[in-house]
C-alpha positions as MATLAB code, in Angstrom:
seq = 'NERQLAIGERTFGGREEMKSEKGLIDCETLTRLILERAATARQAVRIAGALIEKHGWCDEGEALSIADPKEVWLMEIVGPGEDEVGAVWAAQRVPDDHICVSANSARIGEIDLANGDFFMASKNVVELAKDRGYWDPQSGEPFRFYGAYNPKGRTSFASTRREWRVLDLLAPSLGLEPNANVFPFSVKPEEPVRPERIMEIFRDTFEGTDFDMMKNLTVTDDDGQSAKSPLANPFMPYEMNRLLRLNGGWGWRGERPLARWYCMYVTVTQSRSWLPDPVGGVLWFGYSNPAMTTYVPIYAGVTDLPEDYRTDGRTTGFSRRSAWWAFNRLATLAAHRWGEMRSDVAEVRDPLQEKFLAAQAGIAEKAQELFEKAPAKARAYLTDRTGDACSEATEAYWNLGDMLWTKYDEKW';
ca = [
       2.888    2.104   -6.755;
       3.913    0.885  -10.231;
       5.608    4.251  -10.957;
       7.833    4.174   -7.844;
       5.641    6.732   -6.083;
       5.995    6.112   -2.322;
       4.038    7.522    0.606;
       4.773    7.519    4.333;
       2.391    8.767    7.044;
       2.396   10.125   10.564;
      -0.361   11.734   12.643;
       0.068   15.097   14.352;
      -3.516   15.657   15.468;
      -3.711   19.425   15.322;
      -6.554   21.505   16.706;
      -9.525   19.402   17.760;
     -12.057   21.956   16.511;
     -10.707   21.677   12.965;
     -11.867   18.081   12.566;
     -15.085   17.602   10.587;
     -17.246   14.509   10.252;
     -18.838   15.875    7.083;
     -15.974   14.884    4.816;
     -15.607   11.621    2.930;
     -11.846   11.098    2.904;
      -9.600    9.938    5.727;
      -5.848    9.374    5.587;
      -5.883    5.720    4.546;
      -8.415    6.419    1.805;
      -6.428    9.379    0.529;
      -3.167    7.459    0.218;
      -4.918    4.734   -1.774;
      -6.514    7.296   -4.086;
      -3.172    9.014   -4.637;
      -1.307    5.798   -5.432;
      -4.016    4.769   -7.900;
      -3.873    8.071   -9.771;
      -0.484    9.772   -9.486;
       2.816    9.132  -11.247;
       4.961   11.756   -9.495;
       5.170   13.303   -6.041;
       4.258   16.751   -7.337;
       1.237   15.344   -9.139;
       0.286   13.404   -5.998;
       0.153   16.598   -3.925;
      -2.073   18.317   -6.475;
      -4.416   15.334   -6.782;
      -4.624   14.961   -3.002;
      -5.389   18.644   -2.547;
      -8.127   18.619   -5.158;
      -9.757   15.493   -3.720;
      -9.910   16.629   -0.103;
     -11.004   20.156   -0.995;
     -13.911   18.785   -3.033;
     -14.989   15.760   -0.987;
     -13.816   16.839    2.463;
     -11.212   15.674    4.973;
     -12.648   13.746    7.947;
      -9.457   12.821    9.779;
      -7.090   14.372   12.300;
      -4.063   16.370   11.295;
      -1.880   14.132    9.145;
       1.488   14.448    7.432;
       2.403   12.558    4.271;
       5.931   12.157    2.957;
       5.555   11.673   -0.793;
       8.522   10.552   -2.892;
       9.235    9.670   -6.498;
      12.601    8.965   -8.150;
      13.311   12.697   -8.500;
      11.546   14.610   -5.718;
      10.322   14.359   -2.125;
       7.493   16.460   -0.696;
       6.016   16.767    2.785;
       2.256   17.415    2.762;
       0.387   18.354    5.944;
      -3.407   18.309    6.176;
      -6.032   19.406    8.707;
      -9.803   19.564    8.547;
     -11.835   22.652    7.547;
     -13.602   23.032   10.885;
     -16.537   21.312   12.542;
     -19.484   20.603   10.192;
     -17.585   21.997    7.200;
     -16.620   20.173    3.992;
     -13.142   20.750    2.624;
      -9.603   20.824    3.986;
      -6.638   23.006    4.845;
      -3.260   21.848    3.631;
       0.279   22.844    2.765;
       3.132   21.052    1.039;
       6.852   21.768    0.931;
       9.516   20.133   -1.186;
      12.632   18.763    0.472;
      15.799   19.968   -1.314;
      17.435   17.153   -3.257;
      20.524   16.934   -1.037;
      18.661   17.358    2.274;
      16.843   15.211    4.800;
      13.641   16.192    6.589;
      12.218   14.668    9.783;
       8.554   14.476   10.725;
       7.758   12.933   14.120;
       4.074   13.396   14.960;
       4.007   17.170   14.811;
       3.561   19.575   11.912;
       6.865   20.705   10.368;
       5.933   23.189    7.652;
       6.517   26.762    8.754;
       6.542   29.803    6.480;
       5.019   29.249    3.047;
       6.236   31.046   -0.062;
       3.536   30.331   -2.628;
       5.344   32.542   -5.164;
       7.944   29.758   -5.267;
       5.825   27.036   -6.840;
       8.828   24.779   -7.249;
       8.984   24.279   -3.481;
       5.571   25.198   -2.042;
       1.906   24.392   -2.603;
      -1.107   24.997   -0.370;
      -4.877   25.261   -0.280;
      -6.299   28.692   -1.089;
      -7.744   29.028    2.408;
      -4.550   28.191    4.300;
      -3.846   31.738    5.519;
      -7.331   33.302    5.539;
      -8.900   30.554    7.629;
      -6.158   30.862   10.233;
      -6.675   34.596   10.319;
     -10.485   34.317   10.586;
     -10.245   31.839   13.468;
      -7.662   33.850   15.342;
      -4.885   31.318   14.877;
      -2.659   33.982   13.345;
      -2.701   37.745   13.722;
      -1.137   39.584   10.764;
      -0.623   42.596   13.044;
       1.556   40.591   15.414;
       4.658   41.062   13.326;
       5.157   37.310   13.201;
       5.091   35.617    9.789;
       2.399   33.046    9.106;
       3.617   29.553    9.877;
       1.533   26.470    9.138;
       2.596   24.602   12.269;
       2.058   27.692   14.426;
      -1.495   28.125   13.193;
      -2.709   24.542   12.995;
      -0.534   22.502   15.360;
       0.912   24.860   17.983;
       1.158   22.176   20.674;
       3.411   20.111   18.420;
       6.263   22.561   18.904;
       6.058   22.268   22.679;
       6.126   18.471   22.987;
       9.451   16.707   23.499;
       7.651   13.541   22.400;
       8.044   14.963   18.893;
      10.814   17.536   18.965;
      13.341   15.349   20.764;
      12.953   12.710   18.064;
      13.428   15.364   15.390;
      16.581   16.515   17.132;
      17.921   12.983   17.414;
      17.683   12.251   13.699;
      19.079   15.620   12.655;
      21.909   15.344   15.173;
      22.820   11.826   14.059;
      23.003   12.828   10.396;
      24.351   16.370   10.739;
      26.141   16.480   14.124;
      28.302   19.467   13.218;
      25.214   21.703   13.366;
      25.221   21.292   17.136;
      21.451   21.470   17.394;
      20.021   21.977   20.868;
      18.057   18.913   22.086;
      15.743   21.064   24.199;
      14.811   23.371   21.340;
      11.292   23.301   19.967;
      11.954   24.524   16.426;
      14.462   23.014   14.022;
      15.234   23.687   10.350;
      12.686   22.141    7.998;
      15.530   20.230    6.385;
      19.306   19.911    6.664;
      22.106   18.555    4.524;
      23.473   15.305    6.005;
      27.211   15.036    6.343;
      27.298   11.679    4.530;
      24.988   10.021    1.999;
      22.041    8.366    3.753;
      21.448    4.827    2.542;
      18.533    2.549    3.499;
      20.625    0.680    6.067;
      21.402    3.958    7.841;
      17.698    4.777    8.084;
      17.008    1.303    9.461;
      19.711    1.884   12.061;
      18.208    5.231   13.053;
      14.756    3.685   13.387;
      16.263    1.342   16.006;
      17.447    4.267   18.132;
      16.364    4.582   21.781;
      18.493    7.582   22.866;
      21.067    5.146   24.251;
      24.277    6.950   25.124;
      22.564   10.311   25.524;
      21.217   12.195   28.524;
      17.728   11.136   27.431;
      18.247    7.404   27.822;
      15.550    6.412   30.325;
      17.531    3.309   31.248;
      20.781    4.957   32.266;
      19.975    4.949   35.992;
      18.374    1.507   36.182;
      21.457   -0.221   37.535;
      22.306   -3.177   39.762;
      25.455   -4.247   41.606;
      27.090   -7.254   39.961;
      29.018  -10.079   41.632;
      32.200   -8.005   41.562;
      30.550   -5.096   43.336;
      30.441   -3.004   40.196;
      27.430   -0.988   39.125;
      25.947   -2.137   35.826;
      22.766   -1.557   33.894;
      20.131   -4.088   34.870;
      19.341   -6.717   32.218;
      15.678   -5.967   32.956;
      16.117   -2.303   32.017;
      14.728   -1.669   28.585;
      13.331    1.264   26.620;
      10.215   -0.697   25.662;
       8.460   -0.748   29.019;
       4.695   -0.104   28.891;
       3.574    3.232   30.276;
       2.406    1.754   33.577;
       5.883    0.289   34.140;
       7.376    3.725   33.511;
       4.986    5.142   36.078;
       5.881    2.407   38.594;
       9.592    3.151   38.232;
       8.964    6.902   38.089;
      10.971    7.283   34.922;
      10.868   10.977   34.199;
      11.556   12.497   30.834;
      10.223   14.548   27.991;
       6.824   12.899   28.085;
       6.057   13.210   31.798;
       5.560    9.892   33.568;
       5.700    8.159   30.196;
       9.355    9.064   29.959;
      11.183    9.941   26.783;
       9.730    8.840   23.471;
      12.573    7.398   21.386;
      12.362    6.550   17.714;
      11.848    2.814   18.235;
       8.491    2.155   19.881;
       7.390   -1.105   21.432;
       3.806   -0.733   20.159;
       4.804   -0.145   16.543;
       2.826   -2.335   14.137;
       5.084   -2.048   11.102;
       7.851    0.144    9.741;
       8.867    0.967    6.176;
      11.833    2.381    4.298;
      11.098    3.154    0.664;
      13.459    3.486   -2.290;
      12.663    5.106   -5.632;
      15.554    4.654   -8.074;
      15.433    6.575  -11.347;
      18.169    4.560  -13.084;
      16.161    1.329  -13.004;
      12.861    0.258  -14.587;
       9.977    1.154  -12.275;
       9.116   -2.449  -11.267;
      12.749   -2.964  -10.204;
      13.619    0.498   -8.939;
      10.766    0.812   -6.488;
      11.469   -1.093   -3.273;
       9.473   -1.145   -0.067;
      11.660   -2.333    2.797;
       9.027   -3.696    5.149;
       9.452   -4.671    8.800;
       6.864   -5.937   11.262;
       6.573   -4.794   14.898;
       9.253   -3.017   16.955;
      11.775   -1.235   14.664;
      14.612   -2.040   17.062;
      14.166   -5.754   16.558;
      12.741   -6.296   13.092;
      14.402   -7.387    9.876;
      13.233   -5.503    6.797;
      12.354   -7.545    3.729;
      12.550   -6.010    0.215;
       9.213   -5.918   -1.596;
       9.647   -4.766   -5.195;
       7.126   -2.615   -7.030;
       6.939   -5.276   -9.746;
       5.838   -8.217   -7.584;
       2.562   -9.951   -8.368;
       2.063  -11.761   -5.053;
       3.343  -12.246   -1.500;
       3.700  -15.373    0.654;
       0.542  -16.391    2.476;
       1.878  -15.448    5.907;
       2.461  -11.876    4.697;
      -1.125  -11.764    3.418;
      -2.669  -13.202    6.581;
      -3.979  -10.678    9.086;
      -2.887  -11.599   12.578;
      -3.280   -8.352   14.493;
      -7.094   -8.352   14.542;
      -7.780  -12.095   14.409;
      -5.527  -13.343   17.202;
      -2.364  -15.396   17.372;
      -1.682  -17.578   14.355;
       1.375  -19.409   13.071;
       0.112  -18.559    9.589;
       0.679  -14.845   10.167;
       4.169  -13.395    9.774;
       3.217  -10.472   12.002;
       3.023  -12.777   15.002;
       6.491  -14.188   14.351;
       7.960  -10.695   14.692;
       5.591   -9.331   17.331;
       5.980  -12.359   19.606;
       9.754  -12.057   19.367;
       9.655   -8.336   20.160;
       7.411   -8.902   23.175;
       9.665  -11.634   24.539;
      12.930   -9.798   23.962;
      11.736   -6.649   25.722;
      11.511   -8.514   29.033;
      15.287   -8.929   29.351;
      16.493   -6.578   26.634;
      19.854   -6.109   28.326;
      20.698   -9.749   27.572;
      18.337  -10.738   24.771;
      19.376   -7.861   22.522;
      22.514   -9.814   21.605;
      20.424  -12.849   20.629;
      18.220  -10.630   18.472;
      21.215   -8.975   16.806;
      22.764  -12.344   15.956;
      19.730  -13.123   13.807;
      18.620   -9.675   12.678;
      21.922   -8.242   11.492;
      23.196  -11.070    9.244;
      19.747  -11.387    7.655;
      19.553   -7.658    6.988;
      23.056   -7.558    5.563;
      22.231  -10.508    3.311;
      19.082   -8.873    1.920;
      20.864   -5.569    1.353;
      23.888   -7.180   -0.286;
      21.665   -9.077   -2.712;
      20.090   -5.926   -4.124;
      22.647   -5.145   -6.814;
      22.567   -8.641   -8.285;
      18.765   -8.843   -8.198;
      18.412   -5.468   -9.866;
      20.884   -6.364  -12.606;
      19.188   -9.650  -13.444;
      15.668   -8.214  -13.262;
      16.644   -5.348  -15.549;
      18.014   -7.792  -18.110;
      14.829   -9.854  -17.946;
      12.593   -6.808  -18.404;
      14.317   -6.003  -21.671;
      13.387   -9.433  -23.047;
      10.469  -10.877  -21.078;
       8.692   -8.534  -18.615;
       6.466  -11.326  -17.282;
       9.509  -13.414  -16.374;
      11.077  -10.392  -14.717;
       8.012   -9.899  -12.531;
       8.004  -13.573  -11.646;
      11.684  -13.344  -10.726;
      11.079  -10.329   -8.451;
       8.091  -12.049   -6.883;
      10.197  -15.109   -6.133;
      13.051  -13.095   -4.629;
      10.648  -11.114   -2.468;
       8.910  -14.312   -1.383;
      12.215  -15.956   -0.512;
      13.209  -13.037    1.723;
       9.817  -12.925    3.445;
       9.853  -16.654    4.125;
      13.446  -16.720    5.353;
      12.917  -13.825    7.746;
       9.658  -15.216    9.106;
      11.126  -18.651    9.781;
      14.160  -17.098   11.441;
      11.986  -15.062   13.793;
       9.761  -18.012   14.725;
      12.915  -19.959   15.563;
      14.412  -17.053   17.480;
      11.281  -16.684   19.587;
      11.273  -20.403   20.375;
      14.927  -20.221   21.360;
      14.345  -17.318   23.777;
      11.606  -19.294   25.545;
      14.085  -22.023   26.375;
      17.346  -20.128   26.853;
      15.813  -17.744   29.407;
      13.239  -20.159   30.838;
      14.207  -19.617   34.476;
      15.108  -15.941   34.214;
      11.696  -14.406   33.630;
];
């Protein structure tokens, strides 16, 4: 929002019997209400808690990563139980020099409400779990939020393997076990984590690890050597995985890497305290498959977006006026021969991304100067720079998709 408050979301589902249709607030509604009202992450958690406790949560278990220029919190929410109005929630602050990973399962464990600087929760968080038999205080085990409200999440490699992958990439010296089901809530990365590193991680498909579903999909080349098939790709639909009997952490669906072929959009947010809010807040936005997209910078201070970024294409069908189709069409095409087409994608994606990232310092400097003299001109400048990036990326991806049609015309 205009104060650099940023929210990310992922669903973890939780216990089915905790969902209630009596509430008024679902996840999308809650994030809008927070962004309209809150200036800081800590304030956002408190506002969110008050709203869902009063008006009721009507969604599945959801996790929100909430960041401002100074703090990051993870908030996890479940319903109050069938036909009840209210919510159960907990929030934990990520230490300033740590990273935390949430991958479709609850991550908050023990809660120390005496430490208000790092924990917040609804008043019913422990008692409701005890009343429903989700936690037995006589068991000798401490109360853990994920254990009470999302126990299956700790037994699914579809979530835990992705958690491991991120933590292992950023803190490899910890030697975390990929088959474990519980990891630290947060860890200190061994190097500073910049936006481009997060983008790189979001492209990950377990390649080079034991969990690469493609490692055994090989062919014999003209020289008699075994090589990975150009048709092997980590973006096969589930029925293709079943056909090829690709086993992995998600049964016949195979492993579930970070980059998913059915992804609609992906974001990386920045909140930078040393810059004015309209300049410091940046939403790096990418359409479709994270492995193939180029992220465009959308500044908090913009007043408009190009038409093709405002045109809904997902629910209205294919349209050249919708940027989403430029990226989604490309991702669908490239997945068919990913072994070969990945190089074509990289030749467009990588230089574009590097260009947009490299331009940030100069844009921020000029926008900051303009804000000191003429805020309206500064907003217009940011709007223009955002529009330029959106338009350049969209055109590049339309052209790339057209090129793949012709270059690989007889190889489908």
